[in-house]
VEXTORLO-103578 format. One record per residue (C-alpha): residue in three letters; chain; x, y, z. Coordinates in steps of 0.1 Angstrom, whole numbers, plus 5000, padded with zeros to 4 digits. Layout:
<aa->ala; ch->A; X->X; Y->Y; Z->Z>
...
end
This chain:
<aa->met; ch->A; X->5000; Y->5001; Z->5000>
<aa->val; ch->A; X->5014; Y->5035; Z->4990>
<aa->asn; ch->A; X->5011; Y->5062; Z->5017>
<aa->thr; ch->A; X->5007; Y->5098; Z->5007>
<aa->val; ch->A; X->5026; Y->5123; Z->5028>
<aa->pro; ch->A; X->5002; Y->5145; Z->5048>
<aa->asp; ch->A; X->5002; Y->5183; Z->5041>
<aa->cys; ch->A; X->5017; Y->5210; Z->5062>
<aa->glu; ch->A; X->4992; Y->5221; Z->5086>
<aa->ile; ch->A; X->5004; Y->5257; Z->5084>
<aa->cys; ch->A; X->5008; Y->5264; Z->5047>
<aa->gly; ch->A; X->4992; Y->5233; Z->5031>
<aa->phe; ch->A; X->5022; Y->5222; Z->5011>
<aa->glu; ch->A; X->5040; Y->5188; Z->5014>
<aa->ser; ch->A; X->5053; Y->5182; Z->5050>
<aa->gln; ch->A; X->5085; Y->5166; Z->5061>
<aa->gly; ch->A; X->5076; Y->5151; Z->5094>
<aa->phe; ch->A; X->5067; Y->5164; Z->5130>
<aa->his; ch->A; X->5080; Y->5198; Z->5140>
<aa->phe; ch->A; X->5073; Y->5214; Z->5174>
<aa->gly; ch->A; X->5044; Y->5189; Z->5178>
<aa->val; ch->A; X->5025; Y->5192; Z->5146>
<aa->val; ch->A; X->5029; Y->5180; Z->5110>
<aa->ala; ch->A; X->5048; Y->5207; Z->5091>
<aa->cys; ch->A; X->5071; Y->5214; Z->5063>
<aa->arg; ch->A; X->5108; Y->5225; Z->5070>
<aa->ala; ch->A; X->5100; Y->5260; Z->5058>
<aa->cys; ch->A; X->5072; Y->5267; Z->5084>
<aa->ser; ch->A; X->5093; Y->5249; Z->5112>
<aa->ala; ch->A; X->5121; Y->5273; Z->5104>
<aa->phe; ch->A; X->5098; Y->5302; Z->5104>
<aa->phe; ch->A; X->5083; Y->5293; Z->5137>
<aa->arg; ch->A; X->5119; Y->5286; Z->5152>
<aa->arg; ch->A; X->5128; Y->5322; Z->5142>
<aa->thr; ch->A; X->5096; Y->5341; Z->5151>
<aa->ala; ch->A; X->5084; Y->5323; Z->5182>
<aa->val; ch->A; X->5112; Y->5337; Z->5203>
<aa->cys; ch->A; X->5104; Y->5373; Z->5192>
<aa->pro; ch->A; X->5074; Y->5386; Z->5209>
<aa->lys; ch->A; X->5067; Y->5415; Z->5186>
<aa->trp; ch->A; X->5050; Y->5394; Z->5159>
<aa->ser; ch->A; X->5025; Y->5378; Z->5181>
<aa->leu; ch->A; X->5013; Y->5412; Z->5192>
<aa->lys; ch->A; X->5011; Y->5426; Z->5156>
<aa->lys; ch->A; X->4978; Y->5426; Z->5135>
<aa->cys; ch->A; X->4975; Y->5413; Z->5099>
<aa->gln; ch->A; X->4999; Y->5434; Z->5076>
<aa->asn; ch->A; X->4983; Y->5423; Z->5043>
<aa->pro; ch->A; X->4946; Y->5418; Z->5050>
<aa->lys; ch->A; X->4937; Y->5415; Z->5011>
<aa->lys; ch->A; X->4961; Y->5387; Z->5003>
<aa->cys; ch->A; X->4962; Y->5367; Z->5036>
<aa->lys; ch->A; X->4940; Y->5336; Z->5036>
<aa->lys; ch->A; X->4940; Y->5300; Z->5045>
<aa->gly; ch->A; X->4953; Y->5273; Z->5023>
<aa->lys; ch->A; X->4984; Y->5268; Z->5002>
<aa->gly; ch->A; X->5007; Y->5298; Z->5003>
<aa->gly; ch->A; X->4978; Y->5318; Z->5018>
<aa->tyr; ch->A; X->4997; Y->5335; Z->5047>
<aa->gln; ch->A; X->5015; Y->5364; Z->5032>
<aa->cys; ch->A; X->5025; Y->5382; Z->5065>
<aa->lys; ch->A; X->5044; Y->5370; Z->5096>
<aa->pro; ch->A; X->5016; Y->5378; Z->5122>
<aa->cys; ch->A; X->4991; Y->5357; Z->5104>
<aa->arg; ch->A; X->5016; Y->5329; Z->5097>
<aa->leu; ch->A; X->5026; Y->5328; Z->5134>
<aa->lys; ch->A; X->4991; Y->5328; Z->5145>
<aa->arg; ch->A; X->4982; Y->5299; Z->5124>
<aa->cys; ch->A; X->5013; Y->5281; Z->5140>
<aa->tyr; ch->A; X->5000; Y->5285; Z->5174>
<aa->asp; ch->A; X->4964; Y->5277; Z->5164>
<aa->val; ch->A; X->4974; Y->5243; Z->5150>
<aa->gly; ch->A; X->4993; Y->5235; Z->5183>
<aa->met; ch->A; X->5031; Y->5244; Z->5176>
<aa->asp; ch->A; X->5049; Y->5248; Z->5208>
<aa->thr; ch->A; X->5085; Y->5257; Z->5214>
<aa->lys; ch->A; X->5086; Y->5232; Z->5243>
<aa->lys; ch->A; X->5079; Y->5203; Z->5220>
<aa->phe; ch->A; X->5112; Y->5209; Z->5201>
<aa->gln; ch->A; X->5131; Y->5178; Z->5213>
<aa->phe; ch->A; X->5102; Y->5153; Z->5207>
<aa->asp; ch->A; X->5094; Y->5160; Z->5170>
<aa->arg; ch->A; X->5126; Y->5169; Z->5152>
<aa->asp; ch->A; X->5130; Y->5180; Z->5116>
<aa->gly; ch->A; X->5134; Y->5150; Z->5093>
<aa->leu; ch->A; X->5168; Y->5144; Z->5076>
<aa->ile; ch->A; X->5154; Y->5121; Z->5049>
<aa->gln; ch->A; X->5134; Y->5133; Z->5019>
<aa->val; ch->A; X->5102; Y->5114; Z->5015>
<aa->ser; ch->A; X->5085; Y->5116; Z->4981>
<aa->lys; ch->A; X->5048; Y->5111; Z->4977>
<aa->ser; ch->A; X->5053; Y->5078; Z->4959>
<aa->ser; ch->A; X->5076; Y->5064; Z->4984>
<aa->lys; ch->A; X->5065; Y->5043; Z->5013>
<aa->leu; ch->A; X->5070; Y->5058; Z->5046>
<aa->ser; ch->A; X->5094; Y->5041; Z->5068>
<aa->lys; ch->A; X->5081; Y->5020; Z->5097>
<aa->thr; ch->A; X->5113; Y->5032; Z->5117>
<aa->phe; ch->A; X->5104; Y->5064; Z->5136>
<aa->glu; ch->A; X->5143; Y->5071; Z->5139>
<aa->met; ch->A; X->5147; Y->5070; Z->5101>
<aa->phe; ch->A; X->5116; Y->5090; Z->5095>
<aa->val; ch->A; X->5125; Y->5121; Z->5119>
<aa->gly; ch->A; X->5163; Y->5118; Z->5115>
<aa->arg; ch->A; X->5166; Y->5118; Z->5153>
<aa->pro; ch->A; X->5201; Y->5114; Z->5166>
<aa->glu; ch->A; X->5206; Y->5083; Z->5187>
<aa->tyr; ch->A; X->5214; Y->5103; Z->5220>
<aa->val; ch->A; X->5180; Y->5119; Z->5220>
<aa->leu; ch->A; X->5153; Y->5101; Z->5241>
<aa->phe; ch->A; X->5123; Y->5088; Z->5223>
<aa->cys; ch->A; X->5091; Y->5102; Z->5236>
<aa->thr; ch->A; X->5057; Y->5099; Z->5225>
<aa->pro; ch->A; X->5047; Y->5131; Z->5204>
<aa->gly; ch->A; X->5026; Y->5153; Z->5226>
<aa->thr; ch->A; X->5036; Y->5136; Z->5258>
<aa->ser; ch->A; X->5055; Y->5154; Z->5284>
<aa->ala; ch->A; X->5091; Y->5145; Z->5292>
<aa->gln; ch->A; X->5080; Y->5142; Z->5329>
<aa->ile; ch->A; X->5055; Y->5114; Z->5322>
<aa->ser; ch->A; X->5078; Y->5094; Z->5298>
<aa->asn; ch->A; X->5109; Y->5101; Z->5318>
<aa->pro; ch->A; X->5100; Y->5104; Z->5353>
<aa->lys; ch->A; X->5123; Y->5122; Z->5378>
<aa->thr; ch->A; X->5140; Y->5108; Z->5408>
<aa->leu; ch->A; X->5140; Y->5133; Z->5436>
<aa->ile; ch->A; X->5172; Y->5138; Z->5455>
<aa->asp; ch->A; X->5162; Y->5152; Z->5489>
<aa->val; ch->A; X->5192; Y->5170; Z->5505>
<aa->ser; ch->A; X->5171; Y->5187; Z->5532>
<aa->tyr; ch->A; X->5188; Y->5167; Z->5560>
<aa->leu; ch->A; X->5223; Y->5177; Z->5545>
<aa->val; ch->A; X->5212; Y->5213; Z->5543>
<aa->glu; ch->A; X->5197; Y->5212; Z->5578>
<aa->lys; ch->A; X->5230; Y->5197; Z->5591>
<aa->ala; ch->A; X->5252; Y->5224; Z->5575>
<aa->ser; ch->A; X->5228; Y->5250; Z->5588>
<aa->lys; ch->A; X->5235; Y->5238; Z->5623>
<aa->val; ch->A; X->5272; Y->5239; Z->5618>
<aa->leu; ch->A; X->5270; Y->5276; Z->5609>
<aa->leu; ch->A; X->5248; Y->5283; Z->5637>
<aa->asp; ch->A; X->5271; Y->5266; Z->5663>
<aa->gly; ch->A; X->5302; Y->5284; Z->5649>
<aa->pro; ch->A; X->5338; Y->5270; Z->5649>
<aa->ala; ch->A; X->5343; Y->5236; Z->5665>
<aa->lys; ch->A; X->5373; Y->5250; Z->5685>
<aa->pro; ch->A; X->5386; Y->5284; Z->5691>
<aa->leu; ch->A; X->5415; Y->5294; Z->5670>
<aa->ile; ch->A; X->5442; Y->5321; Z->5678>
<aa->ala; ch->A; X->5456; Y->5335; Z->5646>
<aa->arg; ch->A; X->5474; Y->5368; Z->5635>
<aa->asp; ch->A; X->5444; Y->5376; Z->5610>
<aa->gln; ch->A; X->5413; Y->5360; Z->5592>
<aa->leu; ch->A; X->5433; Y->5345; Z->5564>
<aa->his; ch->A; X->5455; Y->5326; Z->5589>
<aa->lys; ch->A; X->5424; Y->5313; Z->5606>
<aa->leu; ch->A; X->5412; Y->5299; Z->5574>
<aa->ala; ch->A; X->5444; Y->5282; Z->5567>
<aa->ile; ch->A; X->5444; Y->5267; Z->5601>
<aa->gly; ch->A; X->5407; Y->5258; Z->5598>
<aa->phe; ch->A; X->5416; Y->5234; Z->5568>
<aa->ser; ch->A; X->5453; Y->5228; Z->5563>
<aa->phe; ch->A; X->5459; Y->5210; Z->5530>
<aa->leu; ch->A; X->5492; Y->5198; Z->5543>
<aa->glu; ch->A; X->5476; Y->5182; Z->5573>
<aa->asn; ch->A; X->5442; Y->5174; Z->5562>
<aa->thr; ch->A; X->5450; Y->5158; Z->5528>
<aa->ser; ch->A; X->5449; Y->5121; Z->5534>
<aa->thr; ch->A; X->5476; Y->5098; Z->5526>
<aa->glu; ch->A; X->5455; Y->5067; Z->5529>
<aa->met; ch->A; X->5440; Y->5063; Z->5495>
<aa->lys; ch->A; X->5406; Y->5049; Z->5487>
<aa->lys; ch->A; X->5403; Y->5039; Z->5451>
<aa->phe; ch->A; X->5373; Y->5051; Z->5433>
<aa->thr; ch->A; X->5369; Y->5027; Z->5403>
<aa->leu; ch->A; X->5331; Y->5026; Z->5401>
<aa->ala; ch->A; X->5313; Y->5059; Z->5411>
<aa->arg; ch->A; X->5278; Y->5048; Z->5423>
<aa->lys; ch->A; X->5249; Y->5070; Z->5436>
<aa->glu; ch->A; X->5259; Y->5064; Z->5472>
<aa->asp; ch->A; X->5295; Y->5074; Z->5465>
<aa->val; ch->A; X->5286; Y->5105; Z->5446>
<aa->met; ch->A; X->5264; Y->5118; Z->5475>
<aa->lys; ch->A; X->5292; Y->5111; Z->5499>
<aa->ile; ch->A; X->5314; Y->5133; Z->5481>
<aa->trp; ch->A; X->5286; Y->5160; Z->5480>
<aa->glu; ch->A; X->5281; Y->5157; Z->5518>
<aa->phe; ch->A; X->5320; Y->5158; Z->5524>
<aa->tyr; ch->A; X->5324; Y->5189; Z->5505>
<aa->phe; ch->A; X->5292; Y->5206; Z->5517>
<aa->leu; ch->A; X->5299; Y->5201; Z->5553>
<aa->thr; ch->A; X->5337; Y->5208; Z->5550>
<aa->val; ch->A; X->5332; Y->5241; Z->5534>
<aa->ala; ch->A; X->5304; Y->5250; Z->5561>
<aa->lys; ch->A; X->5330; Y->5242; Z->5589>
<aa->trp; ch->A; X->5356; Y->5261; Z->5570>
<aa->leu; ch->A; X->5336; Y->5292; Z->5566>
<aa->thr; ch->A; X->5330; Y->5293; Z->5604>
<aa->tyr; ch->A; X->5365; Y->5304; Z->5609>
<aa->phe; ch->A; X->5361; Y->5334; Z->5587>
<aa->asp; ch->A; X->5350; Y->5363; Z->5612>
<aa->glu; ch->A; X->5337; Y->5386; Z->5585>
<aa->phe; ch->A; X->5315; Y->5357; Z->5573>
<aa->gln; ch->A; X->5303; Y->5350; Z->5609>
<aa->lys; ch->A; X->5288; Y->5387; Z->5610>
<aa->leu; ch->A; X->5261; Y->5380; Z->5582>
<aa->asp; ch->A; X->5226; Y->5370; Z->5590>
<aa->his; ch->A; X->5221; Y->5332; Z->5587>
<aa->glu; ch->A; X->5200; Y->5334; Z->5555>
<aa->thr; ch->A; X->5229; Y->5351; Z->5537>
<aa->lys; ch->A; X->5255; Y->5325; Z->5551>
<aa->met; ch->A; X->5234; Y->5297; Z->5537>
<aa->gln; ch->A; X->5229; Y->5313; Z->5504>
<aa->leu; ch->A; X->5266; Y->5317; Z->5502>
<aa->leu; ch->A; X->5273; Y->5282; Z->5512>
<aa->leu; ch->A; X->5247; Y->5268; Z->5487>
<aa->ser; ch->A; X->5265; Y->5287; Z->5460>
<aa->val; ch->A; X->5303; Y->5279; Z->5466>
<aa->trp; ch->A; X->5306; Y->5244; Z->5480>
<aa->his; ch->A; X->5312; Y->5229; Z->5447>
<aa->val; ch->A; X->5335; Y->5255; Z->5434>
<aa->trp; ch->A; X->5357; Y->5250; Z->5466>
<aa->gly; ch->A; X->5355; Y->5213; Z->5457>
<aa->arg; ch->A; X->5369; Y->5218; Z->5422>
<aa->leu; ch->A; X->5399; Y->5237; Z->5436>
<aa->asp; ch->A; X->5402; Y->5211; Z->5463>
<aa->lys; ch->A; X->5408; Y->5183; Z->5439>
<aa->leu; ch->A; X->5437; Y->5202; Z->5422>
<aa->leu; ch->A; X->5453; Y->5212; Z->5453>
<aa->ala; ch->A; X->5450; Y->5179; Z->5470>
<aa->thr; ch->A; X->5464; Y->5162; Z->5440>
<aa->ala; ch->A; X->5494; Y->5185; Z->5438>
<aa->val; ch->A; X->5502; Y->5177; Z->5474>
<aa->asn; ch->A; X->5500; Y->5139; Z->5467>
<aa->arg; ch->A; X->5521; Y->5142; Z->5436>
<aa->arg; ch->A; X->5548; Y->5159; Z->5456>
<aa->arg; ch->A; X->5545; Y->5130; Z->5482>
<aa->gly; ch->A; X->5547; Y->5104; Z->5454>
<aa->ile; ch->A; X->5513; Y->5091; Z->5458>
<aa->cys; ch->A; X->5500; Y->5103; Z->5425>
<aa->glu; ch->A; X->5528; Y->5089; Z->5403>
<aa->thr; ch->A; X->5510; Y->5095; Z->5369>
<aa->lys; ch->A; X->5491; Y->5125; Z->5357>
<aa->asn; ch->A; X->5459; Y->5107; Z->5351>
<aa->leu; ch->A; X->5454; Y->5102; Z->5390>
<aa->leu; ch->A; X->5432; Y->5127; Z->5407>
<aa->thr; ch->A; X->5428; Y->5128; Z->5446>
<aa->leu; ch->A; X->5403; Y->5145; Z->5468>
<aa->ser; ch->A; X->5415; Y->5159; Z->5502>
<aa->asn; ch->A; X->5395; Y->5132; Z->5519>
<aa->gly; ch->A; X->5417; Y->5104; Z->5503>
<aa->val; ch->A; X->5396; Y->5095; Z->5474>
<aa->leu; ch->A; X->5417; Y->5084; Z->5445>
<aa->ile; ch->A; X->5405; Y->5084; Z->5409>
<aa->asp; ch->A; X->5420; Y->5072; Z->5377>
<aa->val; ch->A; X->5404; Y->5094; Z->5352>
<aa->asn; ch->A; X->5412; Y->5071; Z->5324>
<aa->lys; ch->A; X->5397; Y->5041; Z->5339>
<aa->gln; ch->A; X->5370; Y->5053; Z->5363>
<aa->glu; ch->A; X->5334; Y->5040; Z->5356>
<aa->val; ch->A; X->5303; Y->5058; Z->5366>
<aa->asp; ch->A; X->5269; Y->5041; Z->5373>
<aa->val; ch->A; X->5245; Y->5068; Z->5355>
<aa->gly; ch->A; X->5215; Y->5045; Z->5358>
<aa->trp; ch->A; X->5201; Y->5065; Z->5387>
<aa->met; ch->A; X->5205; Y->5098; Z->5370>
<aa->thr; ch->A; X->5195; Y->5092; Z->5334>
<aa->asn; ch->A; X->5184; Y->5069; Z->5306>
<aa->tyr; ch->A; X->5213; Y->5077; Z->5285>
<aa->arg; ch->A; X->5246; Y->5058; Z->5282>
<aa->glu; ch->A; X->5276; Y->5067; Z->5304>
<aa->glu; ch->A; X->5296; Y->5082; Z->5276>
<aa->gln; ch->A; X->5267; Y->5103; Z->5264>
<aa->val; ch->A; X->5259; Y->5120; Z->5297>
<aa->leu; ch->A; X->5293; Y->5123; Z->5314>
<aa->thr; ch->A; X->5304; Y->5152; Z->5292>
<aa->phe; ch->A; X->5277; Y->5174; Z->5307>
<aa->ile; ch->A; X->5292; Y->5170; Z->5343>
<aa->asp; ch->A; X->5328; Y->5170; Z->5335>
<aa->gly; ch->A; X->5332; Y->5205; Z->5349>
<aa->val; ch->A; X->5324; Y->5193; Z->5384>
<aa->arg; ch->A; X->5345; Y->5163; Z->5380>
<aa->ala; ch->A; X->5375; Y->5186; Z->5372>
<aa->arg; ch->A; X->5388; Y->5162; Z->5343>
<aa->glu; ch->A; X->5392; Y->5195; Z->5321>
<aa->leu; ch->A; X->5415; Y->5209; Z->5348>
<aa->leu; ch->A; X->5441; Y->5183; Z->5350>
<aa->thr; ch->A; X->5466; Y->5206; Z->5333>
<aa->glu; ch->A; X->5464; Y->5231; Z->5360>
<aa->ile; ch->A; X->5480; Y->5206; Z->5385>
<aa->asp; ch->A; X->5515; Y->5210; Z->5372>
<aa->pro; ch->A; X->5518; Y->5247; Z->5380>
<aa->leu; ch->A; X->5507; Y->5239; Z->5415>
<aa->val; ch->A; X->5532; Y->5211; Z->5420>
<aa->lys; ch->A; X->5560; Y->5236; Z->5410>
<aa->leu; ch->A; X->5546; Y->5265; Z->5432>
<aa->glu; ch->A; X->5538; Y->5244; Z->5462>
<aa->pro; ch->A; X->5515; Y->5268; Z->5477>
<aa->ser; ch->A; X->5514; Y->5271; Z->5514>
<aa->asp; ch->A; X->5483; Y->5266; Z->5535>
<aa->val; ch->A; X->5479; Y->5303; Z->5537>
<aa->glu; ch->A; X->5481; Y->5307; Z->5498>
<aa->ser; ch->A; X->5458; Y->5277; Z->5494>
<aa->ala; ch->A; X->5432; Y->5293; Z->5518>
<aa->tyr; ch->A; X->5435; Y->5325; Z->5498>
<aa->met; ch->A; X->5430; Y->5307; Z->5465>
<aa->leu; ch->A; X->5400; Y->5289; Z->5478>
<aa->ala; ch->A; X->5384; Y->5320; Z->5492>
<aa->gln; ch->A; X->5391; Y->5342; Z->5463>
<aa->leu; ch->A; X->5377; Y->5316; Z->5439>
<aa->cys; ch->A; X->5345; Y->5311; Z->5461>
<aa->phe; ch->A; X->5337; Y->5348; Z->5468>
<aa->his; ch->A; X->5344; Y->5360; Z->5433>
<aa->tyr; ch->A; X->5322; Y->5334; Z->5419>
<aa->ala; ch->A; X->5294; Y->5340; Z->5443>
<aa->gly; ch->A; X->5296; Y->5378; Z->5437>
<aa->lys; ch->A; X->5293; Y->5374; Z->5399>
<aa->arg; ch->A; X->5267; Y->5349; Z->5402>
<aa->his; ch->A; X->5243; Y->5369; Z->5426>
<aa->ser; ch->A; X->5254; Y->5404; Z->5421>
<aa->gly; ch->A; X->5237; Y->5432; Z->5442>
<aa->glu; ch->A; X->5242; Y->5430; Z->5479>
<aa->ile; ch->A; X->5259; Y->5396; Z->5477>
<aa->glu; ch->A; X->5285; Y->5411; Z->5454>
<aa->glu; ch->A; X->5293; Y->5439; Z->5477>
<aa->ile; ch->A; X->5298; Y->5415; Z->5506>
<aa->cys; ch->A; X->5320; Y->5393; Z->5485>
<aa->asp; ch->A; X->5340; Y->5422; Z->5473>
<aa->his; ch->A; X->5346; Y->5431; Z->5510>
<aa->phe; ch->A; X->5357; Y->5397; Z->5519>
<aa->gln; ch->A; X->5380; Y->5396; Z->5491>
<aa->asp; ch->A; X->5395; Y->5431; Z->5501>
<aa->val; ch->A; X->5401; Y->5418; Z->5537>
<aa->leu; ch->A; X->5418; Y->5387; Z->5527>
<aa->ala; ch->A; X->5439; Y->5404; Z->5501>
<aa->glu; ch->A; X->5452; Y->5427; Z->5527>
<aa->asn; ch->A; X->5459; Y->5396; Z->5549>
<aa->leu; ch->A; X->5479; Y->5380; Z->5522>
<aa->his; ch->A; X->5498; Y->5411; Z->5515>
<aa->asn; ch->A; X->5509; Y->5411; Z->5553>
<aa->tyr; ch->A; X->5519; Y->5374; Z->5550>
<aa->tyr; ch->A; X->5541; Y->5380; Z->5521>
<aa->val; ch->A; X->5557; Y->5411; Z->5533>
<aa->asn; ch->A; X->5560; Y->5403; Z->5571>
<aa->glu; ch->A; X->5563; Y->5365; Z->5573>
<aa->lys; ch->A; X->5577; Y->5355; Z->5539>
<aa->lys; ch->A; X->5598; Y->5388; Z->5535>
<aa->met; ch->A; X->5587; Y->5390; Z->5500>
<aa->asp; ch->A; X->5584; Y->5426; Z->5488>
<aa->arg; ch->A; X->5579; Y->5415; Z->5451>
<aa->tyr; ch->A; X->5553; Y->5386; Z->5453>
<aa->ser; ch->A; X->5532; Y->5397; Z->5423>
<aa->gly; ch->A; X->5546; Y->5372; Z->5399>
<aa->arg; ch->A; X->5541; Y->5343; Z->5422>
<aa->leu; ch->A; X->5506; Y->5355; Z->5430>
<aa->ala; ch->A; X->5497; Y->5359; Z->5394>
<aa->lys; ch->A; X->5506; Y->5323; Z->5387>
<aa->leu; ch->A; X->5484; Y->5312; Z->5416>
<aa->met; ch->A; X->5455; Y->5333; Z->5404>
<aa->lys; ch->A; X->5460; Y->5320; Z->5368>
<aa->val; ch->A; X->5449; Y->5286; Z->5382>
<aa->asn; ch->A; X->5417; Y->5302; Z->5399>
<aa->ser; ch->A; X->5409; Y->5319; Z->5365>
<aa->ala; ch->A; X->5412; Y->5286; Z->5347>
<aa->val; ch->A; X->5386; Y->5270; Z->5372>
<aa->gln; ch->A; X->5363; Y->5300; Z->5368>
<aa->lys; ch->A; X->5365; Y->5299; Z->5330>
<aa->asn; ch->A; X->5357; Y->5262; Z->5330>
<aa->ile; ch->A; X->5326; Y->5268; Z->5350>
<aa->trp; ch->A; X->5315; Y->5295; Z->5326>
<aa->glu; ch->A; X->5323; Y->5272; Z->5296>
<aa->asn; ch->A; X->5304; Y->5243; Z->5311>
<aa->arg; ch->A; X->5272; Y->5264; Z->5314>
<aa->ser; ch->A; X->5264; Y->5258; Z->5277>
<aa->lys; ch->A; X->5266; Y->5221; Z->5282>
<aa->ile; ch->A; X->5245; Y->5222; Z->5313>
<aa->glu; ch->A; X->5218; Y->5242; Z->5293>
<aa->leu; ch->A; X->5219; Y->5218; Z->5265>
<aa->ser; ch->A; X->5214; Y->5188; Z->5289>
<aa->lys; ch->A; X->5183; Y->5207; Z->5304>
<aa->thr; ch->A; X->5170; Y->5213; Z->5269>
<aa->phe; ch->A; X->5171; Y->5176; Z->5260>
<aa->asp; ch->A; X->5161; Y->5166; Z->5294>
<aa->met; ch->A; X->5193; Y->5145; Z->5297>
<aa->leu; ch->A; X->5191; Y->5139; Z->5335>
<aa->ser; ch->A; X->5161; Y->5123; Z->5351>
<aa->ile; ch->A; X->5168; Y->5138; Z->5386>
<aa->glu; ch->A; X->5155; Y->5166; Z->5406>
<aa->ser; ch->A; X->5166; Y->5182; Z->5438>
<aa->ser; ch->A; X->5149; Y->5195; Z->5467>
<aa->his; ch->A; X->5173; Y->5225; Z->5466>
<aa->pro; ch->A; X->5182; Y->5232; Z->5430>
<aa->glu; ch->A; X->5201; Y->5263; Z->5439>
<aa->met; ch->A; X->5227; Y->5239; Z->5455>
<aa->phe; ch->A; X->5235; Y->5222; Z->5422>
<aa->tyr; ch->A; X->5237; Y->5253; Z->5399>
<aa->asp; ch->A; X->5266; Y->5251; Z->5376>
<aa->thr; ch->A; X->5272; Y->5215; Z->5387>
<aa->gly; ch->A; X->5255; Y->5197; Z->5358>
<aa->phe; ch->A; X->5232; Y->5179; Z->5381>
end
């Protein structure tokens, strides 16, 4: 039996498959893709009332054509479900029974029933971090675990988390990352950063809501740099003998060339398809920044400054307004402390070259975060991950 190709529901000419939820031709699909994002055309009236009419080639102005698109059910939210076909189908040909061949869908896009929401066909798994957030909130309310006597606030932060003392020498190989393992790392970083921030007097002056907002913003940024600093320490110790090894300060050892990730709990895609969207938080793209840290051998004071500068610079740019002013003040205080450290303790009047090299690493981490945002947006557009969080602001810029 010979099937005929249905006409485009907008212009009446031959269609080329589903587009934005309706049977349409490529021309009308491209028109809708361009004009649907521009609100001015949906507000305008017909610009050619004498010639605009229904039927083949009947819509002579953009407002009428766009209105017709909406009337037949076109919706930008349905973009990933009914993609443009890549194969020309003639009227005399037999339509392929294979949906993938008909619409030309790349294999890495999930197949959903046209018109069905992704939430129904790809149900979300809720990750409830309420208890973890509550626990961190209590840490901030209780303050430092023990009183510290230090010459200034930067020195307190350095003592609060000493990379030379706290970076574990007992390695735990991380060959398969399961859901439980990933969540343990989240918990480690979130609570470690909360405890670390309690040693910063200026931070302690803030109201509790602002403290939590900053913590929810910076914990994963702190974690990215932690991986680089801890790996540099362990390379100098001879624990990480090859450059494919990455360590966390809690002793987790990762071979980035061999590590496998169980992604079944977060997506219906294959591992190699989804991991590229969370490579930023895994720090794989930042391995080249470890060599400079090995050569520079940053002290605990310098490491504390790098962590604080990176976190507060990121938070200020992310939130702007009052938060940005607070973070700028924090950076000014710590920069003055660092100056005194170099001049008074290290007797270095000319330290700008060394500091520039350290800040170059921070800039690479910040740039990596910005560059990965486009990947994250793409993963959201195609509904790559089947997870939702009770506190989505905690996972902003992480890929999850």
